[in-house]
C-alpha positions in Angstrom: 0.0 -0.4 -0.1 1.5 3.0 -1.0 1.2 6.2 1.8 -0.4 9.9 0.5 1.6 12.3 2.9 -0.9 15.4 2.3 -0.8 19.0 3.7 -3.7 21.3 2.7 -2.4 24.4 3.1 -6.0 25.3 1.0 -8.9 24.2 -0.1 -7.2 24.8 -3.5 -3.7 23.9 -2.8 -2.8 20.5 -1.4 0.6 18.9 -1.2 1.2 15.9 -1.2 4.5 13.5 -1.4 5.2 9.3 -2.1 8.2 8.1 -2.1 7.7 6.8 -5.4 6.4 9.6 -7.1 7.9 12.8 -5.0 6.0 15.9 -4.2 2.6 16.9 -6.4 0.2 19.6 -5.8 -3.5 18.9 -6.4 -6.2 21.7 -6.9 -8.9 19.5 -5.2 -9.6 16.6 -2.8 -11.6 15.1 -5.9 -8.0 15.6 -7.9 -6.2 14.0 -5.6 -8.6 11.1 -5.3 -8.8 10.7 -8.8 -5.2 10.3 -9.4 -4.1 8.0 -6.9 -7.2 5.4 -7.6 -5.4 6.0 -10.8 -2.2 5.8 -10.4 -2.0 3.2 -7.0 -4.6 -0.1 -6.7 -4.3 0.1 -3.1 -3.2 4.1 -0.8 -3.5 6.3 2.0 -4.0 9.4 3.0 -2.1 10.2 5.6 -1.3 14.2 7.0 2.1 15.7 7.2 2.0 17.1 10.3 4.9 18.9 11.5 6.3 16.2 13.3 5.8 14.3 10.7 7.0 16.5 8.7 10.4 16.9 10.4 11.0 13.0 11.3 10.5 12.2 7.3 13.4 15.0 6.6 15.4 13.8 9.5 15.5 10.3 8.1 16.6 11.0 4.7 12.8 9.7 3.1 12.6 13.4 0.8 16.4 12.9 -0.3 16.7 13.1 -4.2 12.9 14.8 -4.0 13.3 17.9 -3.9 10.7 19.7 -5.3 11.4 22.3 -8.1 
């Protein structure tokens, strides 16, 4: 199962991260869910809290996936 980490900055800007695909931004929850359903057989949405972000950063999870 793919974990899709998300940060809903505003209702029309949802930033996501997966270890497989890196960073993406969606304009709506519907867009996010539609793309995830097409790209992944199974996925889990996980809120990317500041604490979780820092843990992942310290663990090197984001290396090689820097946003452009």
